[in-house]
Phi, psi and omega in degrees: 000072185282154173272120180267137178224154179241028183302313182301316180298312181290325178296319179296326181298328180260008175057051180238132178276175184298320180297312180297319179298316178302316179297321181294330183250000174084031176227175180278165174300323181298322179295317178299317179299316180296321177296313181298324179282347183085014180272351183214131176261122183290155173293166177300318180299314180294319178300320178294320178297316179299314180299320180295316179298321182276354179060042177223174177276158177303321182295335177291329184265315186244137174219155183252127182248121178278148178290000000 
């Protein structure tokens, strides 16, 4: 039951790299990379910060897919 995310796609739309995105939401570049690869599920707080920076809803970026 993986968490599907479109973070890389939305980040590219605003022309921000992983390092810049990390600074905007208060995490490292590595954390952004792990989220994009699906190796790390962000906390609700972090997901909300990411959505706010990208000016979209959390549901636009993250979705839950059942097996």
